[in-house]
N, CA, C and O of each residue as an XYZ file, in Angstrom:
504
protein
N     -22.657      3.562     11.349
C     -22.048      3.045      9.564
C     -21.170      2.489      9.670
O     -20.303      2.667     10.526
N     -21.195      1.240      8.364
C     -20.378     -0.142      8.709
C     -19.474      0.742      7.021
O     -20.189      0.884      6.029
N     -18.170      1.157      6.968
C     -17.524      1.805      5.826
C     -17.423      0.022      4.720
O     -17.661     -1.108      5.146
N     -17.174      0.259      3.889
C     -17.525     -0.779      2.573
C     -16.308     -0.045      1.719
O     -16.024      1.143      1.874
N     -15.725     -0.809      0.922
C     -14.978     -0.536     -0.625
C     -15.058     -1.764     -1.102
O     -14.835     -2.625     -0.250
N     -15.316     -2.179     -2.244
C     -15.053     -2.688     -3.563
C     -14.223     -2.351     -4.375
O     -13.940     -1.219     -4.768
N     -13.809     -3.324     -4.651
C     -12.933     -3.221     -5.789
C     -12.774     -4.249     -7.029
O     -12.797     -5.434     -6.696
N     -12.611     -3.966     -8.455
C     -12.922     -5.187     -8.910
C     -11.608     -5.455     -9.411
O     -11.034     -4.423     -9.760
N     -10.849     -6.658     -9.580
C     -10.012     -6.794     -9.447
C      -9.512     -7.550    -10.789
O     -10.275     -8.240    -11.464
N      -8.172     -7.347    -11.095
C      -8.129     -8.003    -12.921
C      -7.277     -9.379    -12.268
O      -6.616     -9.391    -11.230
N      -7.563    -10.740    -13.409
C      -6.691    -11.665    -13.341
C      -5.456    -11.404    -14.492
O      -5.486    -10.822    -15.576
N      -4.511    -12.003    -13.861
C      -3.344    -11.712    -14.711
C      -3.274    -13.348    -15.087
O      -3.909    -14.252    -14.544
N      -2.290    -13.449    -16.201
C      -2.046    -14.474    -16.638
C      -0.747    -15.135    -15.798
O      -0.554    -16.346    -15.915
N       0.155    -14.315    -14.937
C       0.938    -14.848    -14.023
C       0.291    -15.443    -13.087
O       0.592    -16.607    -12.823
N      -0.758    -14.772    -12.362
C      -1.838    -15.201    -11.326
C      -2.203    -16.590    -11.528
O      -2.904    -17.101    -10.655
N      -2.014    -16.969    -12.065
C      -2.759    -18.389    -12.550
C      -1.700    -19.571    -12.660
O      -0.647    -19.478    -13.290
N      -2.166    -20.809    -11.888
C      -1.105    -21.662    -12.009
C      -1.790    -22.819    -12.799
O      -2.764    -22.834    -13.552
N      -0.845    -23.883    -12.312
C      -0.691    -25.052    -13.440
C      -2.230    -25.892    -13.884
O      -2.468    -26.383    -14.987
N      -3.028    -25.882    -12.837
C      -4.519    -26.304    -12.531
C      -5.530    -25.381    -13.181
O      -6.745    -25.551    -13.276
N      -4.708    -24.257    -13.658
C      -5.375    -23.337    -14.647
C      -6.431    -22.252    -13.720
O      -7.250    -21.506    -14.257
N      -6.176    -22.368    -12.013
C      -6.691    -21.351    -11.524
C      -6.021    -20.606    -11.086
O      -4.821    -20.824    -11.245
N      -6.397    -19.443    -10.372
C      -5.967    -18.376     -9.581
C      -4.889    -19.064     -8.570
O      -5.325    -20.215     -8.586
N      -3.767    -19.097     -7.706
C      -2.857    -19.455     -7.076
C      -3.549    -19.095     -5.730
O      -4.129    -18.028     -5.529
N      -3.419    -20.136     -4.806
C      -3.653    -19.918     -3.495
C      -3.039    -18.394     -2.827
O      -3.681    -17.469     -2.329
N      -1.819    -18.514     -2.995
C      -0.882    -17.388     -2.496
C      -1.449    -16.624     -2.962
O      -1.891    -15.841     -2.121
N      -1.821    -16.292     -4.344
C      -2.101    -14.700     -4.766
C      -3.538    -14.538     -4.007
O      -3.706    -13.349     -3.733
N      -4.107    -14.965     -3.785
C      -5.506    -14.273     -2.886
C      -5.100    -13.435     -2.017
O      -5.849    -12.481     -1.806
N      -3.724    -13.521     -1.198
C      -3.236    -12.574     -0.311
C      -2.702    -11.446     -1.289
O      -2.507    -10.348     -0.770
N      -2.520    -11.544     -2.238
C      -2.269    -10.027     -3.038
C      -3.194     -9.298     -3.229
O      -3.092     -8.081     -3.378
N      -4.511    -10.112     -3.258
C      -5.962     -9.405     -3.586
C      -6.515     -8.477     -2.296
O      -7.078     -7.383     -2.306
N      -6.120     -9.375     -1.154
C      -6.795     -9.133     -0.665
C      -5.772     -7.762     -0.129
O      -6.338     -6.709      0.165
N      -4.635     -7.844     -0.055
C      -3.818     -6.410      0.099
C      -4.488     -5.258     -0.408
O      -4.631     -4.189      0.186
N      -4.923     -5.580     -1.647
C      -4.727     -4.643     -3.043
C      -6.476     -3.958     -2.257
O      -6.803     -2.772     -2.295
N      -7.210     -4.940     -1.706
C      -8.197     -4.832     -1.094
C      -8.533     -3.545     -0.013
O      -9.439     -2.712      0.018
N      -7.456     -3.783      0.775
C      -7.220     -2.937      1.933
C      -6.744     -1.655      1.451
O      -7.440     -0.650      1.595
N      -5.435     -1.610      0.802
C      -5.288     -0.681      0.108
C      -6.230      0.457     -0.360
O      -6.169      1.645     -0.044
N      -7.042     -0.108     -1.115
C      -8.361      0.352     -1.800
C      -9.097      1.119     -0.696
O      -9.220      2.328     -0.890
N      -9.599      0.613      0.420
C      -9.876      0.894      1.348
C      -9.365      1.984      2.405
O     -10.150      2.823      2.847
N      -8.658      1.961      2.610
C      -7.422      2.862      2.841
C      -7.481      4.419      1.775
O      -7.648      5.533      2.272
N      -7.338      4.218      0.540
C      -7.492      5.175     -0.053
C      -8.721      6.277     -0.096
O      -8.787      7.504     -0.174
N      -9.927      4.868      0.024
C     -11.081      5.432      0.203
C     -11.444      6.240      1.246
O     -12.422      6.920      0.935
N     -11.104      6.414      2.208
C     -11.580      6.291      3.647
C     -10.253      7.155      4.867
O     -10.404      7.671      5.974
N      -9.253      7.000      4.153
C      -8.192      8.011      4.929
C      -7.705      9.176      4.194
O      -6.959      9.049      3.223
N      -8.030     10.096      4.549
C      -7.397     11.158      4.227
C      -5.569     11.612      3.996
O      -4.879     12.157      3.134
N      -5.429     11.137      5.031
C      -3.320     11.181      4.877
C      -3.004      9.982      4.772
O      -3.133      9.356      5.824
N      -2.431      9.094      3.429
C      -1.835      7.532      3.572
C      -0.702      7.424      4.452
O      -0.445      6.348      4.992
N      -0.043      8.397      4.629
C       1.300      8.598      5.128
C       1.230      8.539      6.483
O       2.355      8.722      6.948
N      -0.041      8.269      7.784
C      -0.447      7.799      8.446
C      -0.956      6.309      8.487
O      -1.696      5.972      9.411
N      -0.677      5.631      7.762
C      -0.824      4.479      7.841
C       0.279      3.546      8.180
O       1.204      3.417      7.378
N       0.269      3.016      9.075
C       1.359      2.391      9.588
C       0.919      0.908     10.539
O       0.993      0.489     11.694
N       0.536      0.577      9.486
C      -0.093     -1.311     10.025
C       0.783     -1.724      9.295
O       1.291     -1.281      8.264
N       1.066     -3.341     10.380
C       1.648     -4.356      9.735
C       0.621     -5.603     10.462
O      -0.012     -5.555     11.517
N       0.742     -6.745      9.419
C      -0.269     -8.090      9.546
C       0.482     -8.391     10.483
O       1.704     -8.408     10.636
N      -0.747     -8.729     11.355
C      -0.351     -9.443     12.969
C      -0.563    -11.195     12.595
O       0.261    -12.093     12.768
N      -1.999    -11.291     12.018
C      -2.483    -12.588     11.875
C      -3.737    -12.535     10.822
O      -4.751    -11.843     10.737
N      -3.084    -13.764      9.950
C      -4.284    -13.338      8.784
C      -4.746    -14.812      8.338
O      -3.947    -15.740      8.213
N      -6.263    -14.931      8.091
C      -6.794    -16.249      7.555
C      -7.410    -15.934      6.524
O      -7.850    -14.832      6.194
N      -7.458    -17.201      5.846
C      -8.275    -17.272      4.414
C      -8.908    -18.710      3.793
O      -8.162    -19.685      3.703
N      -9.786    -18.762      3.529
C     -11.355    -19.734      3.016
C     -11.130    -19.808      1.810
O     -11.007    -18.688      1.316
N     -11.040    -20.462      1.245
C     -11.290    -20.942      0.043
C     -12.718    -21.830     -0.893
O     -12.511    -23.010     -1.175
N     -13.928    -21.271     -1.266
C     -15.110    -21.710     -1.406
C     -15.418    -22.768     -3.025
O     -16.145    -23.754     -3.154
N     -14.610    -22.119     -3.979
C     -14.530    -22.085     -4.812
C     -13.334    -21.538     -6.129
O     -13.263    -20.320     -5.968
N     -12.647    -21.835     -7.007
C     -11.821    -21.348     -8.095
C     -12.187    -20.041     -8.636
O     -13.315    -19.782     -9.054
N     -11.211    -19.229     -8.619
C     -10.868    -18.501     -9.606
C     -10.108    -18.878    -10.985
O      -9.089    -19.568    -10.954
N     -10.816    -18.245    -12.560
C     -10.339    -18.472    -13.036
C      -9.251    -17.050    -14.007
O      -9.217    -15.874    -13.644
N      -8.587    -17.551    -15.074
C      -8.259    -16.407    -15.809
C      -9.305    -16.013    -16.342
O     -10.103    -16.913    -16.606
N      -9.821    -14.239    -16.793
C     -11.044    -14.271    -17.417
C     -11.764    -13.988    -17.063
O     -12.617    -13.435    -17.757
N     -12.002    -14.272    -15.016
C     -13.355    -13.943    -14.326
C     -13.168    -12.711    -13.871
O     -12.037    -12.228    -13.825
N     -13.976    -12.216    -13.578
C     -13.551    -10.659    -12.918
C     -14.432    -10.785    -11.546
O     -15.623    -10.632    -11.273
N     -13.125    -11.181    -10.739
C     -14.024    -11.083     -9.047
C     -13.242     -9.747     -8.733
O     -12.151     -9.253     -9.017
N     -14.592     -9.355     -7.854
C     -14.167     -8.584     -6.723
C     -14.414     -8.612     -5.575
O     -15.401     -9.157     -5.080
N     -13.165     -7.764     -4.732
C     -13.020     -7.528     -3.375
C     -13.774     -6.751     -2.538
O     -14.189     -5.706     -3.039
N     -14.102     -7.005     -1.250
C     -15.162     -6.194     -0.538
C     -14.559     -6.133      0.272
O     -14.134     -7.251      0.564
N     -14.101     -5.122      1.118
C     -13.540     -5.126      2.079
C     -14.121     -4.434      3.449
O     -14.450     -3.260      3.275
N     -14.275     -4.845      4.534
C     -14.984     -4.033      5.744
C     -14.125     -4.198      6.769
O     -13.257     -5.068      6.716
N     -14.308     -3.147      8.122
C     -13.612     -2.410      9.408
C     -15.049     -3.759     10.306
O     -16.272     -3.623     10.339
N     -14.227     -4.849     10.852
C     -14.597     -5.776     11.623
C     -14.980     -5.069     12.985
O     -16.110     -4.822     13.405
N     -13.780     -4.811     13.558
C     -13.158     -4.408     14.835
C     -12.166     -3.790     14.666
O     -11.433     -3.686     13.683
N     -12.125     -3.240     15.934
C     -10.959     -1.420     15.862
C     -10.818     -1.716     17.573
O     -11.683     -1.416     18.396
N      -9.795     -2.232     17.810
C      -9.169     -2.479     18.795
C      -8.422     -1.157     19.222
O      -8.673     -0.192     18.500
N      -7.591     -0.948     20.216
C      -6.736      0.339     20.725
C      -5.225      0.502     19.964
O      -4.694      1.589     19.738
N      -4.612     -0.921     19.594
C      -3.815     -0.832     18.614
C      -3.967     -1.906     17.158
O      -3.485     -1.606     16.066
N      -4.447     -2.701     17.331
C      -5.183     -2.923     16.143
C      -6.362     -2.451     15.491
O      -7.082     -1.542     15.903
N      -6.593     -3.445     13.940
C      -8.277     -3.142     13.428
C      -8.226     -4.419     12.879
O      -7.113     -4.885     12.637
N      -9.633     -5.340     12.538
C      -9.300     -6.301     12.155
C     -10.162     -6.148     10.636
O     -11.373     -5.957     10.753
N      -9.699     -6.209      9.486
C     -10.881     -6.528      8.416
C     -11.288     -7.593      7.732
O     -10.480     -8.511      7.590
N     -12.295     -7.679      7.299
C     -12.967     -8.574      6.984
C     -13.050     -8.726      5.303
O     -13.270     -7.583      4.904
N     -12.994     -9.359      4.496
C     -13.105     -9.317      3.331
C     -13.248    -10.108      2.038
O     -12.104    -10.295      1.624
N     -14.034    -10.593      1.307
C     -14.042    -11.595      0.653
C     -13.818    -11.411     -1.086
O     -13.678    -10.234     -1.417
N     -13.785    -12.077     -1.831
C     -13.833    -12.072     -3.641
C     -14.741    -13.030     -3.589
O     -14.796    -14.103     -2.988
N     -15.689    -12.275     -4.570
C     -16.583    -12.748     -5.495
C     -16.316    -12.594     -6.656
O     -15.549    -11.718     -7.057
N     -17.127    -13.732     -7.657
C     -17.299    -13.856     -8.687
C     -18.434    -14.073     -9.279
O     -18.779    -15.253     -9.330
N     -19.281    -13.115     -9.851
C     -20.827    -13.160    -10.350
C     -21.688    -13.312     -9.338
O     -22.631    -14.097     -9.433
N     -21.361    -12.233     -7.738
C     -22.296    -12.391     -6.713
C     -21.754    -13.701     -5.935
O     -22.125    -13.847     -4.770
N     -21.191    -14.331     -6.318
C     -20.428    -15.988     -5.295
C     -19.248    -15.670     -4.844
O     -18.161    -15.487     -5.391
N     -19.736    -15.618     -3.425
C     -18.027    -15.803     -2.542
C     -17.815    -17.077     -3.114
O     -18.419    -18.108     -3.410
N     -15.984    -16.227     -3.158
C     -15.049    -17.672     -3.843
C     -13.890    -18.289     -2.536
O     -13.351    -19.354     -2.234
N     -13.958    -16.271     -1.836
C     -12.890    -16.672     -1.011
C     -13.555    -15.618      0.290
O     -14.418    -14.744      0.210
N     -12.755    -16.117      1.487
C     -12.879    -14.757      2.681
C     -11.849    -14.506      4.080
O     -11.305    -15.252      4.895
N     -11.897    -13.489      3.926
C     -10.368    -13.319      4.598
C     -10.606    -12.623      5.773
O     -11.121    -11.506      5.718
N     -10.223    -13.262      7.095
C      -9.866    -12.324      7.928
C      -8.146    -11.689      8.253
O      -7.102    -12.340      8.235
N      -8.281    -10.670      8.448
C      -7.095    -10.019      8.517
C      -6.964     -8.997      9.923
O      -7.883     -8.219     10.176
N      -5.687     -9.079     10.843
C      -5.272     -8.188     12.006
C      -4.420     -7.763     11.866
O      -3.393     -8.439     11.914
N      -4.385     -6.236     11.586
C      -3.014     -5.295     11.663
C      -3.056     -4.398     12.634
O      -3.963     -3.608     12.900
N      -1.786     -4.592     13.278
C      -1.356     -4.047     14.602
C      -0.632     -2.275     13.927
O       0.091     -2.427     12.942
N      -0.744     -1.323     14.228
C      -0.172     -0.192     14.319
C       0.942      0.127     15.380
O       1.009      0.180     16.608
N       1.681      0.292     14.441
C       3.642      0.860     14.914
C       4.087      2.058     14.750
O       4.194      2.792     13.768
N       4.433      2.197     16.300
C       5.209      3.388     15.861
C       6.371      3.481     14.990
O       6.696      2.516     14.298
N       7.228      4.922     14.971
C       8.241      5.121     13.928
C       9.313      3.713     14.570
O       9.981      3.121     13.722
N       9.386      3.380     15.642
C      10.264      2.330     16.228
C       9.970      1.117     15.971
O      10.734      0.284     16.456
N       8.873      0.643     15.197
C       7.610     -0.548     14.446
C       7.770     -1.451     16.146
O       8.306     -2.552     16.273
N       7.309     -0.838     17.001
C       6.539     -0.950     18.440
C       4.951     -1.121     17.774
O       4.517     -0.717     16.696
N       4.461     -1.680     18.577
C       2.662     -1.972     18.916
C       2.612     -0.388     19.165
O       3.649      0.145     19.562
N       1.975      0.049     19.048
C       1.156      1.854     19.706
C      -0.492      1.678     19.725
O      -1.072      0.681     19.295
N      -1.123      2.818     20.296
C      -2.330      3.194     20.278
C      -2.478      3.640     18.379
O      -1.692      4.191     17.607
N      -3.675      3.157     18.233
C      -4.074      3.837     16.788
C      -4.537      5.803     17.419
O      -5.116      6.348     18.359
N      -3.780      6.197     16.107
C      -4.214      7.930     16.531
C      -5.435      8.185     16.137
O      -5.975      7.971     15.052
N      -5.954      8.813     17.409
C      -7.526      9.300     17.435
C      -8.156      9.722     15.882
O      -9.261      9.390     15.454
N      -7.145     10.531     15.188
C      -7.477     11.103     14.098
C      -7.762      9.742     13.058
O      -8.679     10.009     12.281
N      -7.283      8.557     12.885
C      -7.324      7.946     12.352
C      -8.282      6.714     12.916
O      -8.998      6.194     12.061
N      -8.348      6.324     13.924
C      -9.406      5.880     14.570
C     -10.471      6.005     13.767
O     -11.117      5.204     13.091
N     -10.581      7.989     14.112
C     -12.095      7.927     13.589
C     -12.510      7.559     12.232
O     -13.664      7.156     12.087
N     -11.720      7.641     11.204
C     -11.739      6.932      9.662
C     -12.276      6.497     10.004
O     -13.417      6.784     10.364
N     -11.253      4.822     10.110
C     -11.472      3.786     10.475
C     -13.035      3.497     10.668
O     -13.673      3.041      9.720
N     -13.648      3.760     11.888
C     -14.745      3.568     12.545
C     -15.913      4.004     11.735
O     -17.066      3.573     11.782
N     -15.365      5.015     10.921
C     -16.614      5.522     10.050
C     -17.403      6.634     10.649
O     -18.380      7.088     10.054
């Protein structure tokens, strides 16, 4: 079973640049909100979340403007020993405006890469 979360995003005036569309850097915040929503929906204890971003790719297909009602959808694409890869997209009216792939690495209390604990792994695996 593939776990999926969908989050409605409210575009704020401060998200919009001089060209009238959401600034590309703001999409990273939207994707972060999508991952947080995913964790809230599928992880029992948020204190277990000790991930840092190791790599992120974002593609842009169309603009998002103030007044649009984007939705961020997030799924787990791959679950490794120490990392999890999330696939997310932001869509407007059912059309994908942007897509993201983010690799997060689990770290221990000394912030060193560590194996994802089994109880957390089972939640991420669905």
